[in-house]
Backbone of each chain as nested JSON, in Angstrom:
{
  "chains": [
    {"id": "A", "residues": [
      {"number": 1, "name": "UNK", "atoms": {"N": [1.188, -4.867, 40.832], "CA": [-0.127, -4.997, 40.197], "C": [-0.455, -3.744, 39.366]}},
      {"number": 2, "name": "UNK", "atoms": {"N": [-0.401, -2.55, 40.013], "CA": [-0.65, -1.311, 39.279], "C": [0.435, -1.102, 38.217]}},
      {"number": 3, "name": "UNK", "atoms": {"N": [1.666, -1.488, 38.575], "CA": [2.76, -1.421, 37.585], "C": [2.44, -2.278, 36.363]}},
      {"number": 4, "name": "UNK", "atoms": {"N": [1.992, -3.511, 36.635], "CA": [1.687, -4.41, 35.521], "C": [0.586, -3.858, 34.638]}},
      {"number": 5, "name": "UNK", "atoms": {"N": [-0.476, -3.333, 35.262], "CA": [-1.582, -2.749, 34.491], "C": [-1.09, -1.579, 33.637]}},
      {"number": 6, "name": "UNK", "atoms": {"N": [-0.224, -0.762, 34.221], "CA": [0.325, 0.386, 33.485], "C": [1.153, -0.099, 32.29]}},
      {"number": 7, "name": "UNK", "atoms": {"N": [1.959, -1.132, 32.521], "CA": [2.787, -1.684, 31.44], "C": [1.945, -2.298, 30.336]}},
      {"number": 8, "name": "UNK", "atoms": {"N": [0.858, -2.974, 30.731], "CA": [-0.02, -3.601, 29.731], "C": [-0.737, -2.518, 28.911]}},
      {"number": 9, "name": "UNK", "atoms": {"N": [-1.251, -1.494, 29.609], "CA": [-1.885, -0.367, 28.909], "C": [-0.912, 0.259, 27.912]}},
      {"number": 10, "name": "UNK", "atoms": {"N": [0.302, 0.512, 28.374], "CA": [1.328, 1.12, 27.53], "C": [1.612, 0.248, 26.306]}},
      {"number": 11, "name": "UNK", "atoms": {"N": [1.753, -1.065, 26.519], "CA": [2.04, -1.983, 25.411], "C": [0.924, -1.969, 24.382]}},
      {"number": 12, "name": "UNK", "atoms": {"N": [-0.319, -2.021, 24.87], "CA": [-1.457, -2.078, 23.943], "C": [-1.518, -0.802, 23.099]}},
      {"number": 13, "name": "UNK", "atoms": {"N": [-1.438, 0.361, 23.749], "CA": [-1.597, 1.609, 22.999], "C": [-0.44, 1.85, 22.021]}},
      {"number": 14, "name": "UNK", "atoms": {"N": [0.791, 1.546, 22.435], "CA": [1.899, 1.781, 21.501], "C": [1.856, 0.779, 20.34]}},
      {"number": 15, "name": "UNK", "atoms": {"N": [1.366, -0.449, 20.606], "CA": [1.355, -1.462, 19.546], "C": [0.273, -1.192, 18.505]}},
      {"number": 16, "name": "UNK", "atoms": {"N": [-0.941, -0.823, 18.964], "CA": [-2.044, -0.659, 18.014], "C": [-2.071, 0.727, 17.369]}},
      {"number": 17, "name": "UNK", "atoms": {"N": [-1.25, 1.654, 17.866], "CA": [-1.341, 3.059, 17.439], "C": [-1.353, 3.232, 15.922]}},
      {"number": 18, "name": "UNK", "atoms": {"N": [-0.542, 2.452, 15.224], "CA": [-0.4, 2.673, 13.781], "C": [-1.635, 2.217, 12.986]}},
      {"number": 19, "name": "UNK", "atoms": {"N": [-2.466, 1.373, 13.583], "CA": [-3.599, 0.811, 12.829], "C": [-4.578, 1.871, 12.312]}},
      {"number": 20, "name": "UNK", "atoms": {"N": [-4.985, 2.872, 13.133], "CA": [-5.879, 3.896, 12.561], "C": [-5.245, 4.655, 11.397]}},
      {"number": 21, "name": "UNK", "atoms": {"N": [-3.907, 4.772, 11.405], "CA": [-3.223, 5.445, 10.299], "C": [-3.276, 4.597, 9.033]}},
      {"number": 22, "name": "UNK", "atoms": {"N": [-3.06, 3.298, 9.176], "CA": [-3.167, 2.393, 8.022], "C": [-4.584, 2.458, 7.456]}},
      {"number": 23, "name": "UNK", "atoms": {"N": [-5.574, 2.412, 8.346], "CA": [-6.981, 2.46, 7.927], "C": [-7.29, 3.754, 7.174]}},
      {"number": 24, "name": "UNK", "atoms": {"N": [-6.803, 4.87, 7.725], "CA": [-7.084, 6.169, 7.105], "C": [-6.504, 6.26, 5.688]}},
      {"number": 25, "name": "UNK", "atoms": {"N": [-5.281, 5.766, 5.531], "CA": [-4.643, 5.815, 4.209], "C": [-5.419, 4.959, 3.204]}},
      {"number": 26, "name": "UNK", "atoms": {"N": [-5.833, 3.766, 3.645], "CA": [-6.571, 2.881, 2.734], "C": [-7.91, 3.511, 2.365]}},
      {"number": 27, "name": "UNK", "atoms": {"N": [-8.575, 4.115, 3.367], "CA": [-9.905, 4.699, 3.133], "C": [-9.832, 5.925, 2.207]}},
      {"number": 28, "name": "UNK", "atoms": {"N": [-8.835, 6.777, 2.443], "CA": [-8.752, 8.017, 1.653], "C": [-7.9, 7.845, 0.403]}},
      {"number": 29, "name": "UNK", "atoms": {"N": [-7.204, 6.711, 0.293], "CA": [-6.27, 6.457, -0.804], "C": [-5.261, 7.596, -0.947]}},
      {"number": 30, "name": "UNK", "atoms": {"N": [-4.866, 8.164, 0.182], "CA": [-3.954, 9.306, 0.16], "C": [-2.944, 9.183, 1.296]}},
      {"number": 31, "name": "UNK", "atoms": {"N": [-1.663, 9.32, 0.934], "CA": [-0.632, 9.142, 1.957], "C": [0.491, 10.156, 1.793]}},
      {"number": 32, "name": "UNK", "atoms": {"N": [0.146, 11.227, 1.07], "CA": [1.209, 12.147, 0.698], "C": [1.847, 12.863, 1.884]}},
      {"number": 33, "name": "UNK", "atoms": {"N": [1.027, 13.196, 2.89], "CA": [1.543, 13.957, 4.032], "C": [2.38, 13.103, 4.981]}},
      {"number": 34, "name": "UNK", "atoms": {"N": [2.366, 11.79, 4.752], "CA": [3.013, 10.893, 5.706], "C": [4.492, 10.746, 5.396]}},
      {"number": 35, "name": "UNK", "atoms": {"N": [5.301, 10.795, 6.443], "CA": [6.746, 10.683, 6.288], "C": [7.168, 9.218, 6.229]}},
      {"number": 36, "name": "UNK", "atoms": {"N": [7.735, 8.828, 5.092], "CA": [8.265, 7.466, 4.987], "C": [9.373, 7.244, 6.003]}},
      {"number": 37, "name": "UNK", "atoms": {"N": [10.148, 8.31, 6.283], "CA": [11.254, 8.197, 7.234], "C": [10.761, 7.834, 8.626]}},
      {"number": 38, "name": "UNK", "atoms": {"N": [9.588, 8.364, 9.0], "CA": [9.066, 8.017, 10.321], "C": [8.853, 6.511, 10.438]}},
      {"number": 39, "name": "UNK", "atoms": {"N": [8.197, 5.94, 9.426], "CA": [7.839, 4.526, 9.549], "C": [9.031, 3.615, 9.262]}},
      {"number": 40, "name": "UNK", "atoms": {"N": [9.973, 4.084, 8.448], "CA": [11.216, 3.329, 8.262], "C": [11.984, 3.278, 9.585]}},
      {"number": 41, "name": "UNK", "atoms": {"N": [12.02, 4.416, 10.281], "CA": [12.718, 4.485, 11.571], "C": [12.023, 3.597, 12.611]}},
      {"number": 42, "name": "UNK", "atoms": {"N": [10.679, 3.621, 12.609], "CA": [9.944, 2.749, 13.528], "C": [10.198, 1.275, 13.223]}},
      {"number": 43, "name": "UNK", "atoms": {"N": [10.283, 0.942, 11.919], "CA": [10.558, -0.456, 11.536], "C": [11.901, -0.911, 12.094]}},
      {"number": 44, "name": "UNK", "atoms": {"N": [12.924, -0.057, 11.918], "CA": [14.256, -0.398, 12.449], "C": [14.184, -0.512, 13.974]}},
      {"number": 45, "name": "UNK", "atoms": {"N": [13.469, 0.448, 14.597], "CA": [13.387, 0.466, 16.059], "C": [12.683, -0.756, 16.639]}},
      {"number": 46, "name": "UNK", "atoms": {"N": [11.463, -1.028, 16.157], "CA": [10.734, -2.162, 16.735], "C": [11.338, -3.488, 16.285]}},
      {"number": 47, "name": "UNK", "atoms": {"N": [11.969, -3.498, 15.089], "CA": [12.711, -4.678, 14.676], "C": [13.86, -4.962, 15.634]}},
      {"number": 48, "name": "UNK", "atoms": {"N": [14.575, -3.901, 16.008], "CA": [15.677, -4.056, 16.971], "C": [15.151, -4.506, 18.34]}},
      {"number": 49, "name": "UNK", "atoms": {"N": [13.997, -3.951, 18.769], "CA": [13.392, -4.4, 20.035], "C": [13.028, -5.887, 19.982]}},
      {"number": 50, "name": "UNK", "atoms": {"N": [12.571, -6.337, 18.81], "CA": [12.226, -7.753, 18.669], "C": [13.477, -8.621, 18.821]}},
      {"number": 51, "name": "UNK", "atoms": {"N": [14.563, -8.194, 18.16], "CA": [15.835, -8.927, 18.284], "C": [16.298, -8.922, 19.747]}},
      {"number": 52, "name": "UNK", "atoms": {"N": [16.165, -7.762, 20.397], "CA": [16.52, -7.637, 21.824], "C": [15.727, -8.639, 22.656]}},
      {"number": 53, "name": "UNK", "atoms": {"N": [14.414, -8.736, 22.38], "CA": [13.561, -9.69, 23.098], "C": [14.011, -11.126, 22.889]}},
      {"number": 54, "name": "UNK", "atoms": {"N": [14.408, -11.43, 21.637], "CA": [14.864, -12.79, 21.329], "C": [16.154, -13.095, 22.098]}},
      {"number": 55, "name": "UNK", "atoms": {"N": [17.072, -12.105, 22.111], "CA": [18.344, -12.294, 22.827], "C": [18.109, -12.499, 24.326]}},
      {"number": 56, "name": "UNK", "atoms": {"N": [17.12, -11.791, 24.864], "CA": [16.816, -11.876, 26.294], "C": [15.793, -12.971, 26.599]}},
      {"number": 57, "name": "UNK", "atoms": {"N": [15.263, -13.611, 25.539], "CA": [14.221, -14.615, 25.698], "C": [13.033, -14.048, 26.485]}},
      {"number": 58, "name": "UNK", "atoms": {"N": [12.645, -12.822, 26.097], "CA": [11.575, -12.11, 26.805], "C": [10.34, -12.048, 25.9]}},
      {"number": 59, "name": "UNK", "atoms": {"N": [9.349, -12.908, 26.188], "CA": [8.213, -13.068, 25.286], "C": [7.326, -11.833, 25.157]}},
      {"number": 60, "name": "UNK", "atoms": {"N": [7.027, -11.104, 26.244], "CA": [6.223, -9.884, 26.046], "C": [6.884, -8.894, 25.075]}},
      {"number": 61, "name": "UNK", "atoms": {"N": [8.207, -8.735, 25.165], "CA": [8.913, -7.834, 24.251], "C": [8.856, -8.351, 22.818]}},
      {"number": 62, "name": "UNK", "atoms": {"N": [9.066, -9.662, 22.641], "CA": [9.019, -10.248, 21.298], "C": [7.631, -10.064, 20.69]}},
      {"number": 63, "name": "UNK", "atoms": {"N": [6.597, -10.374, 21.48], "CA": [5.227, -10.358, 20.973], "C": [4.785, -8.945, 20.582]}},
      {"number": 64, "name": "UNK", "atoms": {"N": [4.953, -7.969, 21.503], "CA": [4.457, -6.619, 21.227], "C": [5.241, -5.98, 20.079]}},
      {"number": 65, "name": "UNK", "atoms": {"N": [6.568, -6.168, 20.075], "CA": [7.356, -5.527, 19.024], "C": [7.277, -6.275, 17.699]}},
      {"number": 66, "name": "UNK", "atoms": {"N": [7.103, -7.593, 17.767], "CA": [6.899, -8.359, 16.543], "C": [5.614, -7.916, 15.848]}},
      {"number": 67, "name": "UNK", "atoms": {"N": [4.534, -7.747, 16.644], "CA": [3.266, -7.235, 16.101], "C": [3.447, -5.828, 15.53]}},
      {"number": 68, "name": "UNK", "atoms": {"N": [4.111, -4.959, 16.31], "CA": [4.373, -3.593, 15.836], "C": [5.123, -3.621, 14.507]}},
      {"number": 69, "name": "UNK", "atoms": {"N": [6.073, -4.537, 14.385], "CA": [6.848, -4.632, 13.149], "C": [5.922, -4.938, 11.971]}},
      {"number": 70, "name": "UNK", "atoms": {"N": [5.011, -5.896, 12.159], "CA": [4.077, -6.248, 11.091], "C": [3.175, -5.063, 10.736]}},
      {"number": 71, "name": "UNK", "atoms": {"N": [2.635, -4.388, 11.767], "CA": [1.735, -3.255, 11.521], "C": [2.48, -2.118, 10.803]}},
      {"number": 72, "name": "UNK", "atoms": {"N": [3.719, -1.851, 11.233], "CA": [4.481, -0.781, 10.594], "C": [4.906, -1.156, 9.174]}},
      {"number": 73, "name": "UNK", "atoms": {"N": [5.161, -2.439, 8.951], "CA": [5.479, -2.883, 7.59], "C": [4.265, -2.658, 6.69]}},
      {"number": 74, "name": "UNK", "atoms": {"N": [3.058, -2.927, 7.212], "CA": [1.828, -2.667, 6.46], "C": [1.701, -1.176, 6.152]}},
      {"number": 75, "name": "UNK", "atoms": {"N": [2.076, -0.341, 7.122], "CA": [1.998, 1.102, 6.936], "C": [2.964, 1.561, 5.851]}},
      {"number": 76, "name": "UNK", "atoms": {"N": [4.186, 1.052, 5.864], "CA": [5.156, 1.404, 4.814], "C": [4.613, 0.974, 3.445]}},
      {"number": 77, "name": "UNK", "atoms": {"N": [3.995, -0.197, 3.396], "CA": [3.433, -0.693, 2.139], "C": [2.34, 0.24, 1.612]}},
      {"number": 78, "name": "UNK", "atoms": {"N": [1.363, 0.616, 2.476], "CA": [0.284, 1.478, 1.981], "C": [0.804, 2.884, 1.664]}},
      {"number": 79, "name": "UNK", "atoms": {"N": [1.796, 3.336, 2.402], "CA": [2.424, 4.629, 2.07], "C": [2.99, 4.597, 0.649]}},
      {"number": 80, "name": "UNK", "atoms": {"N": [3.707, 3.514, 0.328], "CA": [4.322, 3.424, -0.992], "C": [3.263, 3.264, -2.089]}},
      {"number": 81, "name": "UNK", "atoms": {"N": [2.182, 2.563, -1.785], "CA": [1.133, 2.337, -2.778], "C": [0.353, 3.619, -3.06]}},
      {"number": 82, "name": "UNK", "atoms": {"N": [0.019, 4.387, -1.977], "CA": [-0.906, 5.514, -2.137], "C": [-0.232, 6.88, -2.157]}},
      {"number": 83, "name": "UNK", "atoms": {"N": [1.08, 6.909, -2.201], "CA": [1.759, 8.192, -2.19], "C": [2.059, 8.632, -3.605]}},
      {"number": 84, "name": "UNK", "atoms": {"N": [1.365, 9.647, -4.042], "CA": [1.65, 10.205, -5.359], "C": [2.153, 11.613, -5.195]}},
      {"number": 85, "name": "UNK", "atoms": {"N": [3.255, 11.928, -5.862], "CA": [3.759, 13.292, -5.75], "C": [2.722, 14.271, -6.301]}},
      {"number": 86, "name": "UNK", "atoms": {"N": [2.63, 15.424, -5.632], "CA": [1.687, 16.451, -6.103], "C": [2.09, 16.9, -7.496]}},
      {"number": 87, "name": "UNK", "atoms": {"N": [1.158, 16.852, -8.387], "CA": [1.443, 17.304, -9.743], "C": [0.336, 18.249, -10.165]}},
      {"number": 88, "name": "UNK", "atoms": {"N": [0.692, 19.233, -10.959], "CA": [-0.366, 20.112, -11.448], "C": [-1.358, 19.311, -12.284]}},
      {"number": 89, "name": "UNK", "atoms": {"N": [-2.633, 19.556, -12.041], "CA": [-3.664, 18.851, -12.826], "C": [-3.588, 19.315, -14.286]}},
      {"number": 90, "name": "UNK", "atoms": {"N": [-3.698, 18.401, -15.229], "CA": [-3.639, 18.785, -16.655], "C": [-4.902, 19.569, -17.058]}}
    ]},
    {"id": "B", "residues": [
      {"number": 1, "name": "UNK", "atoms": {"N": [26.546, -7.317, 26.039], "CA": [27.118, -6.23, 25.246], "C": [26.342, -6.017, 23.942]}},
      {"number": 2, "name": "UNK", "atoms": {"N": [26.193, -7.118, 23.156], "CA": [25.422, -7.023, 21.916], "C": [23.956, -6.717, 22.22]}},
      {"number": 3, "name": "UNK", "atoms": {"N": [23.464, -7.316, 23.329], "CA": [22.09, -7.018, 23.775], "C": [21.935, -5.526, 24.058]}},
      {"number": 4, "name": "UNK", "atoms": {"N": [22.894, -4.966, 24.802], "CA": [22.802, -3.544, 25.146], "C": [22.809, -2.661, 23.904]}},
      {"number": 5, "name": "UNK", "atoms": {"N": [23.697, -2.979, 22.96], "CA": [23.768, -2.205, 21.72], "C": [22.446, -2.283, 20.958]}},
      {"number": 6, "name": "UNK", "atoms": {"N": [21.858, -3.482, 20.933], "CA": [20.578, -3.662, 20.244], "C": [19.493, -2.84, 20.923]}},
      {"number": 7, "name": "UNK", "atoms": {"N": [19.479, -2.856, 22.258], "CA": [18.489, -2.081, 23.003], "C": [18.662, -0.585, 22.807]}},
      {"number": 8, "name": "UNK", "atoms": {"N": [19.92, -0.132, 22.755], "CA": [20.178, 1.303, 22.553], "C": [19.739, 1.724, 21.145]}},
      {"number": 9, "name": "UNK", "atoms": {"N": [20.086, 0.892, 20.149], "CA": [19.65, 1.166, 18.773], "C": [18.126, 1.256, 18.713]}},
      {"number": 10, "name": "UNK", "atoms": {"N": [17.456, 0.285, 19.327], "CA": [15.993, 0.243, 19.319], "C": [15.425, 1.5, 19.978]}},
      {"number": 11, "name": "UNK", "atoms": {"N": [15.983, 1.894, 21.115], "CA": [15.491, 3.08, 21.826], "C": [15.633, 4.336, 20.98]}},
      {"number": 12, "name": "UNK", "atoms": {"N": [16.804, 4.484, 20.359], "CA": [17.058, 5.696, 19.572], "C": [16.071, 5.782, 18.402]}},
      {"number": 13, "name": "UNK", "atoms": {"N": [15.943, 4.687, 17.635], "CA": [15.093, 4.752, 16.437], "C": [13.618, 4.924, 16.785]}},
      {"number": 14, "name": "UNK", "atoms": {"N": [13.136, 4.247, 17.846], "CA": [11.713, 4.42, 18.178], "C": [11.457, 5.815, 18.752]}},
      {"number": 15, "name": "UNK", "atoms": {"N": [12.435, 6.376, 19.458], "CA": [12.225, 7.694, 20.078], "C": [12.239, 8.82, 19.04]}},
      {"number": 16, "name": "UNK", "atoms": {"N": [13.196, 8.768, 18.103], "CA": [13.314, 9.888, 17.149], "C": [12.382, 9.74, 15.946]}},
      {"number": 17, "name": "UNK", "atoms": {"N": [11.724, 8.575, 15.81], "CA": [10.964, 8.292, 14.587], "C": [9.998, 9.409, 14.195]}},
      {"number": 18, "name": "UNK", "atoms": {"N": [9.329, 9.992, 15.185], "CA": [8.273, 10.958, 14.867], "C": [8.836, 12.298, 14.354]}},
      {"number": 19, "name": "UNK", "atoms": {"N": [10.114, 12.563, 14.609], "CA": [10.661, 13.879, 14.246], "C": [10.597, 14.183, 12.743]}},
      {"number": 20, "name": "UNK", "atoms": {"N": [10.948, 13.227, 11.85], "CA": [10.81, 13.548, 10.422], "C": [9.354, 13.845, 10.027]}},
      {"number": 21, "name": "UNK", "atoms": {"N": [8.417, 13.235, 10.743], "CA": [7.001, 13.515, 10.448], "C": [6.626, 14.94, 10.882]}},
      {"number": 22, "name": "UNK", "atoms": {"N": [7.088, 15.345, 12.048], "CA": [6.832, 16.722, 12.508], "C": [7.444, 17.708, 11.506]}},
      {"number": 23, "name": "UNK", "atoms": {"N": [8.69, 17.437, 11.096], "CA": [9.385, 18.305, 10.147], "C": [8.617, 18.404, 8.832]}},
      {"number": 24, "name": "UNK", "atoms": {"N": [8.159, 17.248, 8.328], "CA": [7.452, 17.233, 7.036], "C": [6.169, 18.068, 7.093]}},
      {"number": 25, "name": "UNK", "atoms": {"N": [5.426, 17.934, 8.199], "CA": [4.172, 18.698, 8.327], "C": [4.46, 20.197, 8.377]}},
      {"number": 26, "name": "UNK", "atoms": {"N": [5.491, 20.587, 9.133], "CA": [5.819, 22.012, 9.234], "C": [6.259, 22.544, 7.871]}},
      {"number": 27, "name": "UNK", "atoms": {"N": [7.074, 21.735, 7.165], "CA": [7.605, 22.164, 5.871], "C": [6.505, 22.29, 4.813]}},
      {"number": 28, "name": "UNK", "atoms": {"N": [5.608, 21.309, 4.774], "CA": [4.583, 21.312, 3.725], "C": [3.307, 22.028, 4.175]}},
      {"number": 29, "name": "UNK", "atoms": {"N": [3.224, 22.364, 5.457], "CA": [2.01, 22.965, 6.045], "C": [0.771, 22.128, 5.736]}},
      {"number": 30, "name": "UNK", "atoms": {"N": [0.944, 20.836, 5.712], "CA": [-0.165, 19.944, 5.363], "C": [-0.133, 18.704, 6.246]}},
      {"number": 31, "name": "UNK", "atoms": {"N": [-1.278, 18.392, 6.87], "CA": [-1.303, 17.237, 7.785], "C": [-2.587, 16.443, 7.628]}},
      {"number": 32, "name": "UNK", "atoms": {"N": [-3.215, 16.633, 6.481], "CA": [-4.546, 16.06, 6.337], "C": [-4.557, 14.541, 6.338]}},
      {"number": 33, "name": "UNK", "atoms": {"N": [-3.518, 13.928, 5.747], "CA": [-3.492, 12.466, 5.653], "C": [-3.144, 11.796, 6.975]}},
      {"number": 34, "name": "UNK", "atoms": {"N": [-2.743, 12.603, 7.942], "CA": [-2.254, 12.018, 9.194], "C": [-3.393, 11.729, 10.15]}},
      {"number": 35, "name": "UNK", "atoms": {"N": [-3.344, 10.568, 10.76], "CA": [-4.386, 10.155, 11.697], "C": [-4.115, 10.717, 13.091]}},
      {"number": 36, "name": "UNK", "atoms": {"N": [-5.042, 11.565, 13.562], "CA": [-4.919, 12.075, 14.93], "C": [-4.977, 10.93, 15.936]}},
      {"number": 37, "name": "UNK", "atoms": {"N": [-5.786, 9.886, 15.609], "CA": [-5.916, 8.738, 16.514], "C": [-4.593, 8.031, 16.716]}},
      {"number": 38, "name": "UNK", "atoms": {"N": [-3.773, 7.965, 15.663], "CA": [-2.473, 7.315, 15.824], "C": [-1.646, 8.019, 16.895]}},
      {"number": 39, "name": "UNK", "atoms": {"N": [-1.582, 9.352, 16.796], "CA": [-0.685, 10.071, 17.695], "C": [-1.299, 10.243, 19.086]}},
      {"number": 40, "name": "UNK", "atoms": {"N": [-2.634, 10.266, 19.157], "CA": [-3.291, 10.252, 20.463], "C": [-2.997, 8.929, 21.175]}},
      {"number": 41, "name": "UNK", "atoms": {"N": [-3.07, 7.842, 20.417], "CA": [-2.797, 6.518, 20.987], "C": [-1.329, 6.403, 21.428]}},
      {"number": 42, "name": "UNK", "atoms": {"N": [-0.432, 6.948, 20.602], "CA": [0.99, 6.935, 20.98], "C": [1.226, 7.763, 22.248]}},
      {"number": 43, "name": "UNK", "atoms": {"N": [0.529, 8.913, 22.349], "CA": [0.676, 9.754, 23.548], "C": [0.273, 8.984, 24.808]}},
      {"number": 44, "name": "UNK", "atoms": {"N": [-0.898, 8.308, 24.727], "CA": [-1.347, 7.511, 25.877], "C": [-0.331, 6.4, 26.163]}},
      {"number": 45, "name": "UNK", "atoms": {"N": [0.133, 5.74, 25.086], "CA": [1.073, 4.624, 25.242], "C": [2.395, 5.033, 25.857]}},
      {"number": 46, "name": "UNK", "atoms": {"N": [3.054, 6.039, 25.282], "CA": [4.371, 6.416, 25.813], "C": [4.221, 7.161, 27.145]}},
      {"number": 47, "name": "UNK", "atoms": {"N": [3.068, 7.834, 27.339], "CA": [2.788, 8.427, 28.655], "C": [2.695, 7.339, 29.724]}},
      {"number": 48, "name": "UNK", "atoms": {"N": [1.996, 6.242, 29.374], "CA": [1.892, 5.115, 30.314], "C": [3.258, 4.482, 30.568]}},
      {"number": 49, "name": "UNK", "atoms": {"N": [4.072, 4.358, 29.511], "CA": [5.432, 3.824, 29.703], "C": [6.246, 4.72, 30.647]}},
      {"number": 50, "name": "UNK", "atoms": {"N": [6.039, 6.038, 30.522], "CA": [6.772, 6.961, 31.397], "C": [6.35, 6.744, 32.859]}},
      {"number": 51, "name": "UNK", "atoms": {"N": [5.027, 6.608, 33.08], "CA": [4.525, 6.328, 34.437], "C": [5.099, 5.001, 34.949]}},
      {"number": 52, "name": "UNK", "atoms": {"N": [5.1, 3.995, 34.06], "CA": [5.666, 2.686, 34.407], "C": [7.128, 2.83, 34.843]}},
      {"number": 53, "name": "UNK", "atoms": {"N": [7.888, 3.617, 34.085], "CA": [9.296, 3.845, 34.428], "C": [9.449, 4.525, 35.784]}},
      {"number": 54, "name": "UNK", "atoms": {"N": [8.545, 5.479, 36.062], "CA": [8.597, 6.176, 37.347], "C": [8.307, 5.191, 38.491]}},
      {"number": 55, "name": "UNK", "atoms": {"N": [7.269, 4.349, 38.282], "CA": [6.905, 3.359, 39.308], "C": [8.051, 2.38, 39.571]}},
      {"number": 56, "name": "UNK", "atoms": {"N": [8.768, 2.028, 38.502], "CA": [9.867, 1.063, 38.621], "C": [11.198, 1.751, 38.906]}},
      {"number": 57, "name": "UNK", "atoms": {"N": [11.169, 3.083, 38.909], "CA": [12.398, 3.87, 39.085], "C": [13.456, 3.468, 38.057]}},
      {"number": 58, "name": "UNK", "atoms": {"N": [12.997, 3.352, 36.795], "CA": [13.869, 2.889, 35.713], "C": [14.153, 4.068, 34.777]}},
      {"number": 59, "name": "UNK", "atoms": {"N": [15.365, 4.648, 34.912], "CA": [15.658, 5.888, 34.191], "C": [15.701, 5.782, 32.676]}},
      {"number": 60, "name": "UNK", "atoms": {"N": [16.25, 4.699, 32.106], "CA": [16.206, 4.614, 30.641], "C": [14.767, 4.632, 30.114]}},
      {"number": 61, "name": "UNK", "atoms": {"N": [13.835, 3.959, 30.804], "CA": [12.439, 3.951, 30.371], "C": [11.83, 5.346, 30.511]}},
      {"number": 62, "name": "UNK", "atoms": {"N": [12.096, 6.01, 31.63], "CA": [11.563, 7.364, 31.843], "C": [12.08, 8.316, 30.768]}},
      {"number": 63, "name": "UNK", "atoms": {"N": [13.385, 8.253, 30.514], "CA": [14.017, 9.2, 29.589], "C": [13.52, 9.012, 28.162]}},
      {"number": 64, "name": "UNK", "atoms": {"N": [13.567, 7.76, 27.647], "CA": [13.186, 7.541, 26.252], "C": [11.696, 7.823, 26.042]}},
      {"number": 65, "name": "UNK", "atoms": {"N": [10.853, 7.382, 26.983], "CA": [9.42, 7.579, 26.789], "C": [8.987, 9.003, 27.115]}},
      {"number": 66, "name": "UNK", "atoms": {"N": [9.665, 9.638, 28.052], "CA": [9.382, 11.047, 28.323], "C": [9.685, 11.901, 27.096]}},
      {"number": 67, "name": "UNK", "atoms": {"N": [10.83, 11.618, 26.458], "CA": [11.176, 12.326, 25.211], "C": [10.148, 12.043, 24.116]}},
      {"number": 68, "name": "UNK", "atoms": {"N": [9.792, 10.757, 23.962], "CA": [8.776, 10.383, 22.974], "C": [7.478, 11.119, 23.23]}},
      {"number": 69, "name": "UNK", "atoms": {"N": [7.119, 11.27, 24.497], "CA": [5.881, 11.971, 24.844], "C": [5.932, 13.412, 24.343]}},
      {"number": 70, "name": "UNK", "atoms": {"N": [7.063, 14.073, 24.578], "CA": [7.209, 15.46, 24.116], "C": [7.135, 15.549, 22.591]}},
      {"number": 71, "name": "UNK", "atoms": {"N": [7.859, 14.63, 21.903], "CA": [7.873, 14.659, 20.439], "C": [6.465, 14.391, 19.879]}},
      {"number": 72, "name": "UNK", "atoms": {"N": [5.751, 13.427, 20.483], "CA": [4.411, 13.111, 20.0], "C": [3.418, 14.22, 20.325]}},
      {"number": 73, "name": "UNK", "atoms": {"N": [3.62, 14.904, 21.448], "CA": [2.765, 16.049, 21.767], "C": [2.972, 17.141, 20.711]}},
      {"number": 74, "name": "UNK", "atoms": {"N": [4.226, 17.345, 20.296], "CA": [4.516, 18.314, 19.231], "C": [3.807, 17.9, 17.941]}},
      {"number": 75, "name": "UNK", "atoms": {"N": [3.809, 16.601, 17.666], "CA": [3.154, 16.094, 16.458], "C": [1.65, 16.351, 16.504]}},
      {"number": 76, "name": "UNK", "atoms": {"N": [1.02, 16.067, 17.644], "CA": [-0.42, 16.324, 17.781], "C": [-0.687, 17.816, 17.569]}},
      {"number": 77, "name": "UNK", "atoms": {"N": [0.185, 18.657, 18.112], "CA": [0.024, 20.104, 17.959], "C": [0.072, 20.518, 16.485]}},
      {"number": 78, "name": "UNK", "atoms": {"N": [1.109, 20.075, 15.751], "CA": [1.205, 20.493, 14.344], "C": [0.086, 19.869, 13.501]}},
      {"number": 79, "name": "UNK", "atoms": {"N": [-0.347, 18.659, 13.863], "CA": [-1.495, 18.05, 13.167], "C": [-2.725, 18.958, 13.311]}},
      {"number": 80, "name": "UNK", "atoms": {"N": [-2.974, 19.429, 14.532], "CA": [-4.16, 20.255, 14.764], "C": [-4.028, 21.617, 14.077]}},
      {"number": 81, "name": "UNK", "atoms": {"N": [-2.814, 22.132, 14.041], "CA": [-2.604, 23.447, 13.415], "C": [-2.749, 23.372, 11.896]}},
      {"number": 82, "name": "UNK", "atoms": {"N": [-2.188, 22.321, 11.279], "CA": [-2.1, 22.292, 9.813], "C": [-3.128, 21.39, 9.144]}},
      {"number": 83, "name": "UNK", "atoms": {"N": [-4.074, 20.868, 9.911], "CA": [-5.053, 19.975, 9.319], "C": [-6.294, 20.759, 8.929]}},
      {"number": 84, "name": "UNK", "atoms": {"N": [-6.502, 20.897, 7.64], "CA": [-7.707, 21.562, 7.167], "C": [-8.546, 20.557, 6.413]}},
      {"number": 85, "name": "UNK", "atoms": {"N": [-9.816, 20.488, 6.715], "CA": [-10.657, 19.561, 5.972], "C": [-10.672, 19.949, 4.505]}},
      {"number": 86, "name": "UNK", "atoms": {"N": [-10.697, 18.917, 3.655], "CA": [-10.739, 19.164, 2.213], "C": [-12.019, 19.899, 1.87]}},
      {"number": 87, "name": "UNK", "atoms": {"N": [-11.887, 21.0, 1.213], "CA": [-13.071, 21.737, 0.793], "C": [-12.928, 22.059, -0.683]}},
      {"number": 88, "name": "UNK", "atoms": {"N": [-14.027, 22.074, -1.386], "CA": [-13.932, 22.453, -2.797], "C": [-13.447, 23.89, -2.904]}},
      {"number": 89, "name": "UNK", "atoms": {"N": [-12.52, 24.098, -3.8], "CA": [-11.991, 25.451, -3.992], "C": [-13.094, 26.358, -4.538]}},
      {"number": 90, "name": "UNK", "atoms": {"N": [-13.207, 27.566, -4.056], "CA": [-14.269, 28.451, -4.552], "C": [-13.984, 28.889, -6.0]}}
    ]}
  ]
}
C-alpha cells in the first residue's frame, strides 16, 4: 500500500515535471538557456520506456512514459521555436 | 533479451539527460530560462522512485533514480547560483 502510493507519487511528479518548463518558455518566449540535448535524451529515454512497456504489456509504464514522451516532444518544439542565438543588438 | 536492452537504453538516457543541461548552465553562466519547478518536481519524483526501490529492494531502480537525484540536485544548485532576474542595464 505505502509502496503503491510512493510509486504513484513518483510517476506523477516525473511525468508532469516538464510542464512548468514548457509554460515558462511559452510565457517568456525565451529558451536560449535550455539544452536541446537534455530533452532529446529524455525523448529517447521515455520513448524506450514506452517500447519496454509495450513489450512487457505493462500499462502503467506505457501510460506514464507515453505521456512523458508527448510532453517532452512539446518541450523540444517550443525550444526550437523560441531559441534564438544571442546576437549583438544592431 | 530485447526487452532488457530496451530497458537499459531507457535507463541510461533518462538518467544522464540532465547532465548536458548542467554543463550548459555552467558554461554559459546563465539559467534564467530554466524552470526551477521542473527540477524541483523531478527531485521529488526521482526521490520517490528511490524510496520505492528501497521498499521493493530493487537495485536497478535505486541505482538509476539515486543517480538521477544527485544529477537533478546539481541542476537545482546551478540554477540557483546562475539565475539572475532580468534587470535593465544601468
